[in-house]
C-alpha positions as CSV (number, residue, x, y, z in Angstrom):
1,X,-2.3,86.6,-86.1
2,X,-3.3,84.4,-89.1
3,X,-6.5,83.3,-87.2
4,X,-7.9,86.1,-85.1
5,X,-9.7,85.2,-81.9
6,X,-10.6,88.7,-80.8
7,X,-13.2,89.4,-78.1
8,X,-12.1,92.6,-76.4
9,X,-11.9,96.2,-77.5
10,X,-9.4,98.3,-75.4
11,X,-9.0,102.0,-75.7
12,X,-6.2,103.5,-73.7
13,X,-4.0,106.5,-73.2
14,X,-0.3,105.8,-73.8
15,X,2.7,107.9,-72.7
16,X,6.3,107.7,-73.8
17,X,6.6,104.9,-76.4
18,X,9.9,103.1,-76.9
19,X,10.0,101.1,-80.2
20,X,12.9,99.0,-81.5
21,X,12.9,97.6,-85.0
22,X,15.0,94.8,-86.3
23,X,17.2,92.4,-84.5
24,X,19.7,94.8,-82.9
25,X,17.7,95.7,-79.8
26,X,20.8,96.8,-77.8
27,X,21.9,99.3,-80.5
28,X,18.5,101.0,-80.4
29,X,18.4,101.1,-76.7
30,X,21.8,102.6,-76.5
31,X,20.5,105.6,-78.4
32,X,18.0,106.4,-75.7
33,X,20.0,108.4,-73.2
34,X,18.1,107.4,-70.1
35,X,18.0,103.7,-70.8
36,X,20.6,101.0,-70.9
37,X,20.3,97.2,-71.1
38,X,18.7,94.8,-73.5
39,X,15.6,92.9,-74.5
40,X,16.5,89.3,-75.3
41,X,14.6,86.5,-77.0
42,X,15.9,83.2,-75.5
43,X,14.7,79.6,-75.2
44,X,12.4,78.2,-72.5
45,X,14.7,75.8,-70.7
46,X,13.3,73.3,-68.2
47,X,16.3,71.1,-68.5
48,X,16.4,71.0,-72.3
49,X,16.3,74.2,-74.3
50,X,13.1,74.5,-76.4
51,X,15.0,75.9,-79.5
52,X,11.9,78.0,-80.1
53,X,13.0,81.5,-79.0
54,X,10.0,81.5,-76.8
55,X,11.3,83.3,-73.7
56,X,11.7,87.0,-73.4
57,X,14.2,88.5,-71.0
58,X,14.1,92.2,-70.2
59,X,17.0,93.8,-68.4
60,X,16.9,97.6,-68.4
61,X,18.1,100.4,-66.2
62,X,17.3,104.1,-66.1
63,X,13.6,103.4,-66.5
64,X,11.3,106.1,-65.2
65,X,8.5,105.0,-62.8
66,X,5.1,105.4,-64.4
67,X,3.0,108.4,-63.3
68,X,0.1,107.8,-60.9
69,X,-2.6,105.8,-62.6
70,X,-0.4,104.4,-65.3
71,X,1.2,101.0,-65.8
72,X,4.4,100.1,-67.7
73,X,3.4,97.6,-70.4
74,X,5.5,95.7,-72.9
75,X,4.7,94.4,-76.4
76,X,6.2,92.7,-79.3
77,X,4.8,93.9,-82.7
78,X,4.9,93.1,-86.3
79,X,3.0,95.7,-88.3
80,X,-0.5,95.8,-86.8
81,X,-0.1,92.4,-85.1
82,X,0.9,92.6,-81.5
83,X,1.7,90.4,-78.6
84,X,1.3,91.5,-75.0
85,X,4.4,90.6,-73.0
86,X,3.2,91.7,-69.7
87,X,3.1,94.5,-67.1
88,X,6.6,95.5,-66.0
89,X,7.6,96.5,-62.5
90,X,10.2,99.3,-62.0
91,X,12.4,99.1,-58.9
92,X,14.8,102.0,-58.5
93,X,14.8,102.6,-62.2
94,X,15.5,98.9,-63.0
95,X,13.3,96.4,-64.9
96,X,14.4,92.8,-64.6
97,X,11.8,90.4,-66.1
98,X,11.7,87.0,-67.7
99,X,8.5,85.7,-69.4
100,X,7.9,82.4,-71.1
101,X,5.6,81.9,-74.0
102,X,6.0,78.2,-74.9
103,X,5.8,77.4,-78.5
104,X,5.6,81.1,-79.6
105,X,8.7,81.8,-81.6
106,X,9.2,85.5,-80.8
107,X,12.0,86.1,-83.4
108,X,10.0,84.5,-86.2
109,X,6.8,86.5,-85.6
110,X,7.8,89.9,-84.4
111,X,10.3,92.7,-85.2
112,X,9.5,95.5,-82.8
113,X,9.6,95.8,-79.0
114,X,7.5,98.5,-77.5
115,X,7.3,99.7,-73.9
116,X,4.5,102.2,-72.9
117,X,3.0,103.9,-69.9
118,X,-0.7,103.1,-70.2
119,X,-4.0,104.0,-68.6
120,X,-7.2,102.4,-69.7
121,X,-10.0,104.7,-70.9
122,X,-12.4,101.9,-71.4
123,X,-12.5,98.2,-72.2
124,X,-15.4,96.1,-73.3
125,X,-15.7,92.3,-73.8
126,X,-18.2,90.4,-75.9
127,X,-19.9,87.5,-74.0
128,X,-18.1,84.3,-74.8
129,X,-21.1,82.1,-75.4
130,X,-22.7,84.4,-77.9
131,X,-19.4,85.2,-79.5
132,X,-18.6,81.5,-80.1
133,X,-21.9,81.1,-82.0
134,X,-21.5,84.3,-83.9
135,X,-18.0,83.3,-85.1
136,X,-19.5,80.2,-86.6
137,X,-21.8,82.4,-88.6
138,X,-19.5,85.2,-89.8
139,X,-16.0,83.6,-89.5
140,X,-15.4,79.8,-89.4
141,X,-17.6,76.7,-89.1
142,X,-16.2,73.3,-88.7
143,X,-18.5,71.4,-91.0
144,X,-18.4,73.6,-94.1
145,X,-16.2,73.4,-97.2
146,X,-13.1,75.5,-96.6
147,X,-14.4,76.0,-93.0
148,X,-16.2,79.2,-94.0
149,X,-18.8,80.7,-91.6
150,X,-22.4,79.8,-92.4
151,X,-23.4,83.3,-93.4
152,X,-20.2,83.7,-95.5
153,X,-21.0,80.5,-97.4
154,X,-24.6,81.6,-97.7
155,X,-23.5,84.8,-99.5
156,X,-20.9,83.1,-101.7
157,X,-23.3,80.3,-102.8
158,X,-26.1,82.8,-103.4
159,X,-23.9,84.8,-105.7
160,X,-22.9,81.6,-107.6
161,X,-26.6,80.7,-107.9
162,X,-27.4,84.2,-109.3
163,X,-24.7,83.8,-111.9
164,X,-26.2,80.6,-113.2
165,X,-29.7,82.0,-113.1
166,X,-28.4,84.8,-115.4
167,X,-26.7,82.2,-117.6
168,X,-30.0,80.3,-117.9
169,X,-31.7,83.4,-119.1
170,X,-28.8,84.3,-121.5
171,X,-29.1,80.7,-122.9
172,X,-32.8,81.2,-123.5
173,X,-32.2,84.6,-125.1
174,X,-29.7,82.9,-127.4
175,X,-32.2,80.2,-128.4
176,X,-30.5,77.3,-126.4
177,X,-33.2,75.4,-124.5
178,X,-30.6,72.8,-123.4
179,X,-28.3,75.6,-122.1
180,X,-31.2,77.1,-120.1
181,X,-32.0,73.7,-118.6
182,X,-28.4,73.0,-117.7
183,X,-27.9,76.3,-115.9
184,X,-31.3,75.8,-114.2
185,X,-30.1,72.5,-112.9
186,X,-27.1,74.4,-111.5
187,X,-29.4,76.9,-109.8
188,X,-31.4,74.1,-108.1
189,X,-28.4,72.0,-107.0
190,X,-26.5,75.0,-105.6
191,X,-29.7,75.8,-103.7
192,X,-30.2,72.3,-102.3
193,X,-26.6,70.9,-101.8
194,X,-25.5,67.4,-102.4
195,X,-27.0,66.0,-99.1
196,X,-30.5,67.2,-100.0
197,X,-32.6,64.5,-101.7
198,X,-33.8,67.1,-104.1
199,X,-30.3,67.4,-105.5
200,X,-30.4,65.7,-108.9
201,X,-30.1,65.5,-112.7
202,X,-32.7,68.0,-113.8
203,X,-31.6,68.3,-117.4
204,X,-31.5,64.6,-118.1
205,X,-27.8,64.4,-119.2
206,X,-27.0,61.6,-116.7
207,X,-25.1,63.8,-114.3
208,X,-26.2,65.9,-111.3
209,X,-24.1,69.0,-111.9
210,X,-23.3,71.5,-109.2
211,X,-20.8,74.3,-109.7
212,X,-21.2,75.4,-106.1
213,X,-19.3,74.0,-103.1
214,X,-21.9,71.3,-102.5
215,X,-23.0,72.4,-99.0
216,X,-26.2,74.0,-100.3
217,X,-27.5,77.5,-99.9
218,X,-30.4,76.2,-97.8
219,X,-28.1,74.3,-95.5
220,X,-25.9,77.4,-95.0
221,X,-29.1,79.5,-94.3
222,X,-30.5,77.0,-91.8
223,X,-27.2,76.6,-90.0
224,X,-26.7,80.4,-89.8
225,X,-30.3,80.8,-88.6
226,X,-29.9,78.2,-85.8
227,X,-26.6,79.7,-84.5
228,X,-28.1,83.2,-84.5
229,X,-31.2,82.1,-82.5
230,X,-29.0,80.2,-80.1
231,X,-26.8,83.3,-79.7
232,X,-29.8,85.4,-78.9
233,X,-30.7,83.1,-76.0
234,X,-27.1,82.3,-74.8
235,X,-25.7,83.0,-71.3
236,X,-24.7,86.6,-70.7
237,X,-26.1,87.8,-74.0
238,X,-26.6,91.6,-74.2
239,X,-29.8,93.2,-75.6
240,X,-27.8,94.6,-78.5
241,X,-26.5,91.1,-79.5
242,X,-30.0,89.5,-79.1
243,X,-31.7,92.2,-81.2
244,X,-29.2,91.9,-84.1
245,X,-29.3,88.1,-84.0
246,X,-33.0,88.0,-84.2
247,X,-33.1,90.6,-87.0
248,X,-30.6,88.6,-89.0
249,X,-32.7,85.5,-88.4
250,X,-35.8,87.2,-89.7
251,X,-33.9,88.4,-92.8
252,X,-32.7,84.8,-93.6
253,X,-36.4,83.8,-93.4
254,X,-37.1,86.0,-96.4
255,X,-34.8,83.7,-98.5
256,X,-35.2,80.3,-97.0
257,X,-36.2,77.5,-96.5
258,X,-37.8,76.0,-99.7
259,X,-40.6,74.1,-98.1
260,X,-43.7,75.6,-99.7
261,X,-44.0,78.7,-97.4
262,X,-43.6,81.2,-100.3
263,X,-40.1,82.3,-99.4
264,X,-38.0,83.6,-102.2
265,X,-36.4,80.2,-102.5
266,X,-39.8,78.7,-103.0
267,X,-40.5,81.2,-105.7
268,X,-37.2,80.5,-107.3
269,X,-37.9,76.8,-107.4
270,X,-41.3,77.3,-109.0
271,X,-39.7,79.4,-111.8
272,X,-36.9,76.9,-112.2
273,X,-39.4,74.1,-112.8
274,X,-41.1,76.2,-115.4
275,X,-37.8,76.6,-117.3
276,X,-37.2,72.9,-117.1
277,X,-40.6,72.0,-118.6
278,X,-40.6,74.7,-121.3
279,X,-40.9,73.2,-124.7
280,X,-38.7,75.8,-126.5
281,X,-36.1,78.4,-125.6
282,X,-38.6,81.0,-126.2
283,X,-41.0,79.5,-123.8
284,X,-38.2,79.3,-121.2
285,X,-37.3,83.0,-121.5
286,X,-40.1,84.5,-119.3
287,X,-39.6,82.1,-116.3
288,X,-35.8,82.3,-116.7
289,X,-36.1,86.1,-116.5
290,X,-38.1,85.9,-113.3
291,X,-35.7,83.3,-111.9
292,X,-32.9,85.7,-112.5
293,X,-34.8,88.6,-110.9
294,X,-35.7,86.5,-107.8
295,X,-32.0,85.4,-107.4
296,X,-30.9,89.1,-107.4
297,X,-33.5,89.8,-104.8
298,X,-32.3,86.9,-102.7
299,X,-28.8,88.5,-102.7
300,X,-29.6,92.2,-102.4
301,X,-33.1,92.4,-101.0
302,X,-35.7,94.9,-102.0
303,X,-36.7,98.3,-100.5
304,X,-40.4,97.5,-100.0
305,X,-41.2,100.5,-97.8
306,X,-39.2,102.8,-100.1
307,X,-37.4,104.6,-97.3
308,X,-34.1,104.4,-99.2
309,X,-32.6,101.5,-97.1
310,X,-32.9,97.8,-97.4
311,X,-33.5,96.8,-93.8
312,X,-33.2,93.5,-91.9
313,X,-36.9,93.1,-91.7
314,X,-39.5,90.7,-93.2
315,X,-39.9,91.1,-96.9
316,X,-36.8,93.4,-97.4
317,X,-33.4,92.0,-96.7
318,X,-31.5,89.4,-98.7
319,X,-28.5,87.3,-97.8
320,X,-26.1,90.3,-97.9
321,X,-28.2,92.2,-95.4
322,X,-28.5,89.1,-93.3
323,X,-24.7,88.8,-93.2
324,X,-24.2,92.5,-92.3
325,X,-26.8,92.2,-89.6
326,X,-25.2,89.1,-88.2
327,X,-21.9,91.0,-88.2
328,X,-23.5,93.7,-86.0
329,X,-24.0,91.1,-83.2
330,X,-20.3,91.7,-82.5
331,X,-20.4,95.5,-82.1
332,X,-18.6,96.9,-79.1
333,X,-20.4,99.5,-76.9
334,X,-18.4,101.6,-74.4
335,X,-19.4,102.1,-70.8
336,X,-19.8,105.2,-68.7
337,X,-19.9,108.6,-70.2
338,X,-18.4,107.6,-73.5
339,X,-21.1,107.0,-76.2
340,X,-21.1,105.4,-79.6
341,X,-20.0,102.1,-80.8
342,X,-17.2,100.1,-82.5
343,X,-18.4,98.1,-85.5
344,X,-17.0,95.3,-87.7
345,X,-17.5,95.9,-91.4
346,X,-16.4,94.3,-94.7
347,X,-13.6,96.2,-96.4
348,X,-15.3,95.4,-99.8
349,X,-18.5,93.8,-101.0
350,X,-17.2,90.4,-99.9
351,X,-18.5,88.7,-96.7
352,X,-15.5,89.5,-94.5
353,X,-15.1,91.2,-91.1
354,X,-11.8,93.0,-91.9
355,X,-12.6,96.6,-91.2
356,X,-13.2,98.4,-87.8
357,X,-15.3,101.6,-87.7
358,X,-14.9,103.6,-84.5
359,X,-17.6,106.2,-83.8
360,X,-17.3,107.5,-80.2
361,X,-18.3,110.6,-78.4
362,X,-17.3,112.1,-75.0
363,X,-13.8,110.6,-75.3
364,X,-11.4,112.3,-72.9
365,X,-9.0,114.6,-74.8
366,X,-5.4,113.4,-74.1
367,X,-3.1,116.1,-72.7
368,X,0.0,117.2,-74.6
369,X,2.5,114.5,-75.2
370,X,-0.1,111.7,-74.7
371,X,-1.5,109.5,-77.5
372,X,-4.8,107.7,-77.5
373,X,-4.4,104.1,-78.7
374,X,-7.0,101.4,-79.5
375,X,-6.4,97.6,-79.6
376,X,-8.4,94.5,-80.2
377,X,-7.4,91.8,-77.8
378,X,-7.3,88.1,-78.4
379,X,-6.4,84.8,-76.8
380,X,-3.0,84.2,-75.5
381,X,-1.9,87.9,-75.3
382,X,-2.4,88.7,-79.0
383,X,-3.4,92.2,-79.9
384,X,-4.4,93.9,-83.1
385,X,-3.2,97.5,-83.1
386,X,-5.8,99.8,-84.5
387,X,-3.6,102.9,-84.1
């Protein structure tokens, strides 16, 4: 799945897994004493073959009937990426199934067929209205450069801004007033974005330079904030989603906007103006140093209450905390006796959602010979196998 549209976490018990790797499905099946037959990719044919290998025929005999409470499920896999092919019916040991997946080339995308007896332990689904808004924040937005999510772009542009705030200070340390002014222009234009009337030629060289992506940190922040507040009030929203969305919104409010309300962006602009009007590089050093320090605070936040954690609260969290808190809106919570949560995380210090942390309690212990599996489910039968 190059673009994951995942909304469901499924934890299930699986019995007796049959996996076949490579193209020679019949040879693998022949090695399983109780099973004969084949699993065959073919073309959907409604009068003219599709030539897409988008039909799956399953003809097997010697298949055991699933135990009570279990279903026989079929999958095509490629590494962790999976595709659900449907629930299979066993009649007198025979499975005879044909399923069409128009436009999905099964040979091109998958190399393993798996058949399992399964029983769901729990399944939880995020509400679609809130999830669509959250995805615009932490995954993909249609109006941004490179289609990055608003909070993703916010973190990326903030880090770019901080780099140039540090370069402005370094220029002042090195005695270059013009260098300090140039990088301060970069700071302001990354902050504002090209559509903001404040975007401009601050160092007087005839060009309004912006090494960022042009969307503007403030624009990213405002867009993320709007979507989060909409998610908190969307149809079917859960208390957990609403709480995290509001906390992320409050955290963004530490950083932006820059409209004279003493946000960190306001403080940054004030120091930037002092650098620009400094008569010498020496005079620019103090405001450039403060500008650098403010930009670092805008990224990482500050532990005001000194409890050892930078929290998503007023006066503490920066854009990184805001991103992580927005990500928490998509946590999964089990139902019934099972406690804990399943949480999205970044696998590094970049604004991604490519790690899943599972922390559950009171999960039934599978009996001997039974394996506990977890999947993320997506649109059109796609599954991410968590193991």
